[in-house]
N, C-alpha and C positions, 0 to 999 in steps of 0.2 A: 475612471470610475467615480461616480458621485458619492460623497460621504455625507451622512447626516451626523452632525456633532451632537452627541448626547451626554458627554462627560461621564461615561461609565467605564473608563479604563481602570484596570486594577492598578493600585499605586506602587510606585517604586519602593516605598517604605515597606509595604506588605510583602513584596517579592523578596526583599532583603530579610525580613522576618522568616519567610519560608526557607531561605537559604540556611539560616541558623538552625531551624528545626531539623533540616535534612543532613546536618553535619554527622558524619559517621554512619549515615543510612544510605543516601544516594551518592555514589562516587562522582566527583567532578570529572567529566569526560574530556578527552583531548580535543583540541582544535588544531588539526594538522594540515599543513600546506600539501597539496597534491600536485606533483610535477607533471604527471601524464595528462591529467585533465586540463591543467593550465596551458600546456603546450597545444593540446587539441583545440581549445576554444580561444586561444590568444588572450588570456586574462590570468588573474591570480585567484585560484580556487582553493578554498579552505573547507575541510570536512569536519563538521561537528559530530563526533563519534558516539552518539547515544546507543549505537549497537553494542558498545562495550560496557554499558551500564550493568549493574549487578543483576538485574532481571532481564537484561538484553533489550531494554527499551526505556524510554523516558517516563513511562507511566508510573513508576514508583514515586516520582517526585510529587505528582498531584495527589495520589492515593494516600501517601503517608502524611503529607501536609494537612489534608482534610481530617484524617483521623486524629492527628496530634492536636488539632484545634477543638476537638470534642471534649466535653466534660466527663468526669467519671460516671455521673448519672446517665449521660447519653450513651456511654459505652457498656454499661453494666449488662445489657441484654445482648451485646454483640453487634456486629455489623453485617450488612448484606450488600451484594452487588451483582450485576449482570455483565457478562463479558464473553467475547468469542476468543479471548486469548491474553493479550498483553495487560489489560487493566486487571484481569483476574490474578495474574502473577504479581502485579504491584500490590494489590490488596492483600493477597496471601502473605507476602513478605512483610508487609506492615503489621498484619495480625500476629505473626510470629515474633517480631521485634517488640511489639507492645503487649504481647501476651493477652490478646483479645480474641474471643471466639468469632468466627465468621462463617456465613453461608454464601457460597458462590454459585450462582446459576449460570450454566453454560448450555448452548444448543446441543441437542443429542448427537449431532453430526460432528462435533468437535473432535479432531484427531486425538488419539490416546496420548501422543507425545505431549500435547499441550495440557491435557488433564493431569498427566503425570508430573509436569513441571509445577503446576499450581499446588498439588499435594506436597511436592518436595519443598517448595518455598514456605508453605504453611506449617509444615512440621507438626501436624496433629491439631493445630488450632483452627483449621478450616474444614468444612464439609462441602464437597463438590456435588452439585445436583444437576444432572443432565436432563433437560426438558425441551420439548418442541424441536422444530427444525431450523429456526432462525434466531438471530439476536433479539428480534422483537418479541418472540415467544418467551425467551429467557427473561427479558426485561420485565414483561408483564407479571411473570411468576415471582420475580425478585421484589417488585413493588408490593405484591400481595403479602409476601412473607414479612416484609418490613412493617406493614401495618398490623398484621395478625400477631406478631411476636414483639411488637414495639422495639424493633431493631433500627439502628441508624443506617440509612441508605447512602452508599458511597457512589455517587454518579460518575460515570466514566469521563465526562467532559463539562457538563452544564452546571458547574458549581464554582462560586468565586474562589474558595480555598483551593480547589483542584486547579483552577486556572492560574492562581498565584504560584502554586508549586511548579507547574509547567513553565512559568515565566522565568524560573531560575536557569533554564537553558539559555535564554537571551542574556541574562546577567553574566553567566560564565563566558559567553562569546565576547561580549564587550570588554570584560576584564582581561581576557587572554589575547585578544587581537591587537597587534601593534600598528595596524594601518586603519585608515578611515574606510569603513565598509560602504560600498555602493548598493549591493543587493544581498538579501538573505532569502533563500528559497526554503519553504516549509511545507511539508505534507499536511493536507487537511482531511480529517475524517469528520468528527463531531465539532471540531474547532477549538478544543482546549489549548493545544500547543501554540497555534498561531495567535490566539487571543492573548495568552500570557506573554509570549515572546514579543509579539507586536506591541503590547502595552508598554513594555520596558523600553523598546527601541524608540517608539514615538515620543517618549518623554526625555530620553537621554541621547538619542542619535536620530533626530527626526528626518534628516536627509537621506537616511538609508531606506531604500525601497524594499518593502516586504511583499514577496511574491508567493501566493498560495498555489499549491499544486494538488489537483485531484485527478483520479482516474476517469476516463471518458464515461465509463459505465456507471459511475456513482457521483454525479456532479451536483450534489445537494447544495453546497455553499455557492457554487457558481450560479446556479439557477436562482437561489434566494437573493444574492446580491443584484443580479440582473433585474429581478422582479421588484426589489425594494422591500420585500417581506418574506417571511419564512415559507419555503416551498417543500412539500412532502412528495418525494418521487414515487411514482406508481410501482416501479420495479428497478432493481439495480443488478449489476454484475458484481458478484461478491468475491471475485478472484483476488483483488487487492484488499484482503479482508481487514487489514488494519486501518483502512481509510474508506470503507464502504458502508455508508449509512444512508437511510432514506430521508432523514431529516436532521439537520444540525441543531445545536442547542439554542434556546432563546437568548440566554446571556451571551453565549459565544458569538451569535449572529450580530447582536447589537455592537459588541466590541469590534468584530470583524469589519463592520461597515466603516469604522474609523481607522483601522490599522492596516488593512490590506490594500495595497496599491494596484495589484493586478492579480488575476487568476489565470493559470495555465491548465488546460485539460490534456492529459497524456493517454494515448491508447494503451490498453493492457498489454498488447504485444510489444510495444516499445519499452514498457516496464520490464518485461522479460529479457529483452536484449540488454538492458542496463544491468540487471541482476547478473547475467553471464559475464558481461564486460567487467564488472567490479570484481567478480571472483577470479576470472582468468588473468586480468591485468594487474590487479591490486591485492589479490588474496583476501578480499573482504567479502564476508558472507552477510547478505541482508535479506530480509523478507520483502515481498512486493511493495508494501508501503514504504519501506526503508530506501527503496531505489527510486521512488517518485521524483525526488529533487534532482537526481542525476539525469533521469530521463527527460526532465523539463528543459535541460540546457540546450538541446538541439532546437527547441522552439523559441529560444531567446538568444540565439547565437550572436546576432548583430548588436543587440542592445548591451551585452556584457563584454564585448571586445574591449580589452585594455582596462577593465574595471576590477575592483576587489569584490569577490563573491564568496559567500558562505552557503554551503548546502548542508542541511541537517539530515544526517542518516538516522532515522527515527527508531529503527529496531532491527533485530536479526533473528527473530523467532520463526525460522523457516524449517519446515518439515522436509527431510531428504526425499520422501516419497513423491514430492511435488516436482522434483528435478526434471523428469522426463516431460511433464506437462509444460513446464517453463521453457524448456528447449524447443518443444513443438510450437508453442505460441510465438516464440521469437522468430523461428524460421518462417512461419506463415506471415508474420508482420513484415519481415525483411524481403518477402517475395522470393524466398529460396526453396520453399516447399509447396507443392501443388497436388491436389487430388482431383481425379477425373473418374467418371464412369465412361469406359470405352467399349464400344460394340465391335468386337473382333469377328471377322468372317469365320465361320466354323469349317475351316479347311486346314489341312496339314500345312505348316510353315507360316501361318498368319502371324503368330507371335514372333517368329524369327525375323520376318520382314520388318516388323515394328522395331525390333532391337537393332537391326542393321541399318535401316533407312531413317528412322525418326529420332531415336535416342542419340544424343551427342556423345563425344568421347569422354567427357567428364560428368555427364548426367548419370544419376543413380536411381534405380527403382528401389524405393524403401518400403513399399507396400504393394501386394498383389493378391487379389482374391478372384478366382474364376472357376465356374462350374460349367462344364459343357452341357448344353441343352440339346436333346435329341429332336430331330424333325424340325430344326430351325436353321435359317440361313446365317444368323449371327447370334452371339451371346455376349451379355454385358460382363465386364470385369471392373473391379474397383482397383485403381492404380494410383500409387503415390510416387511422385517424381521429385527428387531433390537436385538443385542446380548449384553451381559455385557462385554465380552472380546473376543479377537481373537480366543482363544482356543475353546470357545463355538461355534463359526462359523465352525471351523474344525469338531467338533463333529456333528453339524447340517448337514454338507455336507456328512459325513459318513452315517448318517441315510437316507438322500435323496437317496443315491446309494443303501443302504440296502433294501429299500422299493420300489425301481424301479420307483421313481418319474420322470416323463417326464418334463424337465424344460429347460429354456434358461436364463442364467444370463444376467443382463442388465448393471451392474456397469461399465464394460469396453467397452460397446457399446454406445458411447457418443450420437450418433444421435438418436438411439432408446430410450435411457434414457430421452433425452430432449423432445422427441415426446410424450412419454407415462407418464412420472412422472410429 
């Protein structure tokens, strides 16, 4: 990846100053060696546990550092921000600690669990305003409010003081790690975390490779770095909501050009697999963005073998109502769940023949919708099949052909899948 040296890294001195401001505000989070992942990938993997932060993400670092640098005059009318979740909680917590009034604009579709958390951390110092359907809608309204009421705007990522606050994550990693680090994997949304952490590493541990990780459906930094200029995506998949932006920051992009050694794009389904893996094997609960760095390891398996690796778990603000969707996406990605429209002959015993002849001994029907149509030779059914392994699916498809089953697969037909399932 070609880098343009522009000398715009945030300084080590300012990151240290941010650390002092954050004392007794943002907890220093553990850097823990993970035995299972290290065995799995044949290297030494350490997890930076920002999921254990006081607001369950690193965002408090940048939000508080920015607000602590504002003068009394700048704060007298309060602060305003826009966020879909984690940044809002960081700003709310900072408002409560500094006793500053704040307006927080969030999309109207924000789950009540997140809205409730913001109000809890704000303790009466913040007003939550739900507006529009997207982060961009909330962002536009927040900017209007800042101008109308002369309030200080706290940007979620594209601000030097915010970047310096996030850089304290890198400071803590280098202070706590007793080995020379070869790789650090960092989730990328707007770019604040990787810009701050990367600035610190490039000045104090320049041989450590900084790897940015984005979801495939929101590759704003990847496309911008490839183009050599800021790129605004036409549309994004917002599932990995903590790292789904259409456009990264101008400041963060300029720093990213210097500090990011490589970018990895991870399919959303793979992220879901990693969320379940972390919960089932480690007892760690993370949000989709928090699992990005773990999901990226499979795509870097050969490069990290025998190396010292840090994965930053950026947050754990996950809503339990998403669990079933996460499980479904993981099964689809792993090739273990498949949906079909099957046209069954409208005769007695047709379904029984399918069960006896086509379904394998460990295959499971997880979804079935069928209505018999009169005066027709066959009728369509929506059928979901779950298998134990990919090989079972291959054998299932052989039997589908052998018994001349009339079907249409839905997994790769996104529009039909979303309409019918």
